[in-house]
C-alpha positions in Angstrom: -34.1 8.1 -11.0 -32.9 11.6 -9.9 -29.5 12.6 -11.3 -27.0 14.4 -9.1 -24.8 17.0 -10.8 -21.1 16.8 -10.1 -19.6 19.5 -8.0 -17.1 22.1 -9.4 -14.3 19.5 -9.5 -16.5 17.0 -11.3 -16.7 13.2 -10.9 -12.9 13.1 -10.7 -13.0 15.2 -7.6 -15.6 12.9 -6.1 -13.6 9.8 -7.0 -10.3 11.1 -5.5 -11.7 12.7 -2.4 -9.8 11.1 0.5 -12.9 11.1 2.8 -16.1 11.1 0.6 -15.7 7.4 -0.3 -15.1 6.1 3.2 -16.9 6.1 6.5 -15.5 9.0 8.5 -16.3 11.1 11.6 -15.2 14.5 12.7 -14.2 14.6 16.4 -13.3 17.5 18.7 -10.2 16.6 20.6 -10.5 18.4 23.9 -6.9 17.6 24.9 -5.7 19.4 21.7 -7.5 22.6 22.5 -10.8 21.4 21.1 -9.2 21.0 17.6 -11.5 19.1 15.2 -10.0 16.2 13.3 -11.5 13.7 11.0 -10.9 10.0 11.4 -11.5 7.8 8.4 -12.0 4.1 8.0 -9.0 2.1 6.7 -8.8 1.6 3.0 -8.1 -1.8 1.4 -4.5 -0.8 0.9 -4.2 0.3 4.5 -5.4 -3.1 5.6 -2.9 -4.9 3.4 -0.1 -2.7 4.9 -1.4 -3.2 8.4 -1.4 -7.0 8.0 2.2 -6.9 6.5 3.4 -4.8 9.4 1.7 -7.0 12.0 3.2 -10.1 10.5 6.7 -8.4 10.5 6.3 -7.4 14.2 5.2 -10.9 15.2 8.0 -12.5 13.2 10.6 -10.3 14.8 9.1 -11.0 18.3 9.4 -14.7 17.6 13.0 -14.4 16.6 13.7 -12.3 19.7 12.0 -14.9 21.9 14.2 -17.6 20.4 11.3 -19.3 18.6 12.8 -19.3 15.1 14.9 -22.4 16.0 11.9 -24.0 17.5 10.0 -23.7 14.2 12.8 -25.8 12.6 12.4 -28.4 15.3 8.6 -28.5 14.7 9.1 -28.8 11.0 11.4 -31.8 11.6 8.8 -33.4 13.8 10.8 -33.2 17.1 8.3 -31.1 18.9 4.7 -30.8 17.7 3.4 -28.8 20.6 1.8 -25.4 19.7 4.1 -22.4 19.5 3.4 -20.0 22.3 2.1 -16.5 21.5 4.6 -13.7 21.6 4.2 -10.2 22.9 4.5 -7.2 20.6 4.1 -3.5 21.2 0.7 -2.8 19.6 1.4 1.0 19.6 3.5 0.5 16.5 0.4 -0.8 14.6 -2.0 1.6 16.2 0.3 4.5 15.3 0.3 3.3 11.7 -3.5 3.2 11.7 -3.6 6.8 13.1 -1.1 8.1 10.6 -3.2 6.6 7.7 -6.6 7.7 9.0 -6.2 11.1 10.7 -7.2 14.2 8.6 -7.2 17.9 9.4 -10.0 20.5 8.7 -8.7 20.8 5.1 -9.3 17.1 4.5 -5.5 16.5 4.3 -3.7 13.7 6.1 -2.1 15.1 9.2 0.9 12.7 9.0 2.9 10.8 6.3 4.1 7.3 6.8 7.5 8.8 7.6 6.0 10.1 10.9 5.1 6.7 12.3 8.1 6.4 14.6 7.5 9.9 16.0 3.8 9.0 16.6 4.8 5.8 18.4 7.1 7.9 20.7 4.2 10.3 21.5 1.5 7.6 21.7 -1.0 8.4 24.4 -4.6 7.6 25.4 -5.7 10.3 23.0 -3.9 8.6 20.1 -5.4 5.3 21.2 -8.9 6.7 21.3 -8.5 8.1 17.7 -7.1 4.8 16.3 -9.9 2.9 18.0 -12.3 5.1 16.2 -10.6 4.3 12.9 -11.0 0.5 13.7 -14.7 1.1 14.6 -15.3 2.9 11.3 -13.6 0.1 9.5 -15.9 -2.5 11.1 -13.5 -3.9 13.6 -15.0 -4.1 17.1 -13.3 -2.3 19.9 -15.1 -3.6 23.0 -13.7 -6.1 25.5 -15.7 -8.9 23.8 -14.2 -8.3 20.3 -10.9 -9.8 19.2 -7.9 -7.5 19.4 -7.0 -6.2 15.9 -3.4 -7.1 16.5 -4.3 -10.7 17.3 -6.7 -10.9 14.4 -3.9 -9.8 12.1 -1.9 -13.0 12.6 -0.5 -13.5 16.1 -1.9 -17.0 16.5 
């Protein structure tokens, strides 16, 4: 078996590289003056946080829709019909995905988690396209036949 010599930074640099260990793709964003960005697949920790945030958004939407009291009625057996789905703004989750997976030419994250609200405010078709690429690289389908990642995260 052929052995590969570690680069200047050694095995540690390989192990800690934010892109090397994940599927990723460099994309030229025409709308941003042709700037090249790298979109990376979500890490296991990113997925855990994504699911936590999705559950929080769905829970808040249920409360806003007055469904929390209904859950008590169902628990007491007064109404066993299925709870209706609620609407949430998926841009909050997609902005989170973009914040966690968008890297610049120096292989550094473009945003921190503190930037999520700002990204939500600026969310556009460009942001949507880049977050869709992150889902694709993560193995989540993005075609019309695939389940919506927000729904798959627990809005059922």
